[in-house]
C-alpha positions in Angstrom: 52.9 64.2 207.7 54.5 63.4 204.3 54.5 66.2 201.8 52.2 65.5 198.8 53.4 66.1 195.2 51.0 69.1 194.9 52.3 70.7 198.1 55.9 70.2 196.9 55.1 71.7 193.5 53.3 74.7 195.1 56.2 75.4 197.4 58.7 75.3 194.6 56.5 77.6 192.5 56.3 80.0 195.4 60.0 79.9 195.9 60.7 80.8 192.3 58.0 83.5 192.3 59.7 85.1 195.3 63.3 84.8 194.0 62.6 85.1 190.2 65.3 82.5 189.5 66.4 79.3 191.2 69.0 76.7 190.4 68.5 72.9 190.7 70.9 72.5 193.7 69.3 75.3 195.7 65.8 73.8 195.2 67.1 70.3 196.1 68.7 71.5 199.3 65.9 73.9 200.3 63.2 71.3 200.0 65.3 68.2 200.8 64.5 66.4 197.5 66.5 64.8 194.8 67.7 66.6 191.7 65.5 64.3 189.5 62.5 65.3 191.6 63.3 69.0 191.1 63.6 68.5 187.4 60.2 66.8 187.2 58.6 69.6 189.1 60.2 72.2 186.9 59.1 70.4 183.8 55.5 70.4 185.1 55.8 74.2 185.9 57.2 74.9 182.5 54.4 72.9 180.8 51.9 75.1 182.6 53.7 78.3 181.4 54.8 79.4 184.9 58.6 79.0 184.6 61.2 78.7 181.8 63.8 76.0 182.1 67.5 77.0 181.6 70.9 75.2 182.1 70.9 74.3 185.7 67.7 76.1 186.8 64.5 78.0 185.9 63.3 81.5 185.9 59.8 83.0 186.2 58.1 83.5 182.8 56.7 86.9 184.0 60.3 88.2 184.0 60.6 87.7 180.2 59.8 91.3 179.3 59.8 92.2 175.6 63.1 93.8 174.7 64.6 92.8 178.0 68.2 91.5 178.1 67.6 88.1 179.7 70.9 86.4 178.9 69.8 82.9 180.2 67.4 82.6 177.4 68.2 81.6 173.8 69.1 84.9 172.1 69.3 84.9 168.4 70.4 88.6 168.3 73.8 88.5 166.4 74.1 84.8 167.3 76.9 84.1 164.8 79.0 86.9 166.2 78.4 85.8 169.8 79.4 82.2 169.0 82.5 83.4 167.1 83.5 85.6 170.0 82.9 82.8 172.5 85.0 80.3 170.5 87.9 82.8 170.2 87.9 83.6 173.9 87.4 80.1 175.1 90.4 79.0 173.1 92.6 81.3 175.2 91.7 79.5 178.4 93.8 76.6 179.4 93.2 73.9 182.1 94.5 75.1 185.5 93.6 78.7 185.0 91.4 80.8 187.2 88.9 82.8 185.2 86.4 85.5 186.2 83.2 85.7 184.2 80.5 88.4 184.5 76.9 88.1 183.2 75.8 88.5 179.6 74.8 86.5 176.5 78.3 86.3 175.1 79.9 85.5 178.5 77.4 82.8 179.0 78.3 81.4 175.6 81.9 81.4 176.6 81.0 79.5 179.8 79.3 76.8 177.9 82.5 76.1 176.0 84.5 75.8 179.2 82.6 73.1 181.0 85.0 70.3 180.0 88.1 72.2 181.1 89.5 71.8 184.6 89.5 75.4 185.7 88.5 77.6 188.6 85.6 79.9 187.8 84.9 83.1 189.7 81.6 84.7 188.8 78.8 87.0 190.0 76.3 85.5 187.5 73.8 83.0 189.0 73.0 81.2 185.8 76.7 80.8 185.0 77.3 79.5 188.5 74.5 77.1 188.1 75.9 75.9 184.8 79.3 75.1 186.4 77.8 73.7 189.6 76.8 70.6 187.6 80.3 70.1 186.2 82.7 68.2 188.4 85.8 69.3 186.5 85.4 72.9 187.6 85.6 74.6 190.9 83.2 77.6 191.1 83.5 80.6 193.4 80.5 82.9 193.6 80.8 86.4 194.9 78.3 87.7 197.4 76.2 90.8 196.7 72.8 92.1 196.0 70.8 90.4 193.2 70.0 92.4 190.2 67.0 90.4 189.0 66.8 91.4 185.4 70.3 90.3 184.6 70.7 87.6 187.3 74.0 89.1 188.6 75.3 90.0 192.0 76.5 93.6 192.6 77.2 96.2 195.2 79.8 96.5 198.1 79.7 92.9 199.1 80.4 91.7 195.6 83.2 94.3 195.1 84.8 93.6 198.4 84.8 89.9 197.5 86.5 90.6 194.2 89.1 92.8 195.9 90.3 89.8 197.8 90.7 87.5 194.8 93.1 87.1 191.9 92.5 85.4 188.6 94.5 84.8 185.4 91.8 86.1 183.1 88.6 88.1 183.2 86.0 87.7 180.5 83.6 90.6 180.4 80.9 92.1 178.2 80.2 95.7 177.3 77.7 98.1 175.9 80.1 100.2 173.9 83.6 100.8 172.8 85.2 104.2 171.8 88.7 105.6 171.9 88.0 106.5 175.5 87.7 102.9 176.5 84.9 100.4 177.4 81.4 101.6 178.3 78.5 100.0 180.1 74.8 101.0 180.3 74.6 100.2 184.0 76.7 102.1 186.6 76.5 99.1 189.0 77.9 96.7 186.4 80.6 99.1 185.4 81.7 99.4 189.0 82.2 95.7 189.6 83.8 95.3 186.2 86.5 97.7 187.3 87.1 95.5 190.3 87.4 92.4 188.0 89.9 94.2 185.7 92.0 95.1 188.8 91.9 91.5 190.1 93.1 89.8 186.9 96.4 89.6 185.1 94.6 89.8 181.7 91.1 90.9 180.6 89.1 90.0 177.5 86.3 92.3 176.6 83.9 90.8 174.0 82.2 93.2 171.7 80.1 92.5 168.6 80.2 95.0 165.8 77.1 96.9 167.1 79.1 98.0 170.1 82.0 99.7 168.2 82.0 103.5 168.2 79.1 103.5 170.7 79.1 105.3 174.1 76.8 104.1 176.9 75.9 105.5 180.4 79.2 104.8 182.2 82.8 104.5 181.2 83.7 101.2 182.8 87.5 101.4 182.1 89.9 103.1 179.8 92.1 100.8 177.8 95.1 99.3 179.7 98.0 97.0 179.3 96.9 93.4 179.6 93.5 94.1 178.0 92.3 92.5 174.9 89.3 93.6 172.8 87.9 90.7 170.9 85.4 91.8 168.2 83.9 90.8 164.9 84.7 94.0 162.9 87.6 96.4 162.7 87.1 99.4 164.9 87.8 102.9 163.7 91.5 103.9 163.7 91.3 106.2 166.8 90.0 103.2 168.9 92.7 100.9 167.6 95.4 103.5 168.3 94.1 104.1 171.8 94.1 100.4 172.6 97.5 99.6 171.2 99.1 102.8 172.7 97.8 101.6 176.1 99.5 98.3 175.6 96.3 96.4 174.8 95.6 93.8 172.1 93.0 93.9 169.3 91.6 90.7 168.0 89.3 90.9 165.0 87.4 87.7 164.0 86.5 87.3 160.3 83.0 85.9 160.3 83.3 85.2 156.5 86.4 83.1 157.1 84.8 81.3 160.0 81.7 80.4 158.0 83.8 79.1 155.2 85.9 77.1 157.6 82.8 75.6 159.3 81.3 74.8 156.0 84.5 73.0 154.9 84.4 71.0 158.1 80.8 69.9 157.6 79.4 66.7 156.1 81.0 65.6 152.9 84.1 67.7 153.4 
């Protein structure tokens, strides 16, 4: 018996309620329907306030807890800094490179600037994987692992074992804090897979807006190392700068004032 539109809609809604997030291609293959049909159903569910559409998928609205760190959503917190960090890091990535990306608002902003580059992307972030899955220029490798629903990332032994077997030219990672001791994260599971990513890559870029400087979090993800770049929007304290450079790392400080002036000069009427 053919499936009615209501039955299809109800099944997709149930799938998203059970999984909290789903990308377009997963829904298409699971229910044997076209991408355009998936988009129409998601649009209907969004209009009813059940899901929130994202690049390449949708998440359950009930998961949008106040104060939560849902990096798939539009996030205006320090937006100028995140965009500046994303532009700087994306500019370091050339076609043909293999790049590891973890989850986070800034990392997702970097990913959006890479969709036209012919690169190989390795990620444990489902929203980032969904974004690249729709871009033919990029090959995407997704680690296995246990899903951490609030952040949409895969973690745990399966994820880390997968990373241990891979190599990339560059890792782009976020953080919760930066001190002279190194890079901190507020989640021990995330810190653990970030260590694997650092070990698997020739170079690592940690993106940190000014609020992260001088701040400790729950877990020290990694001390500073050679081949590590800290890309930030404010000059860190001297002990942090010394520790980074003594370890053979690189400090890149972006001037937001200069960036705003440059963008203004490139605007209409320039």
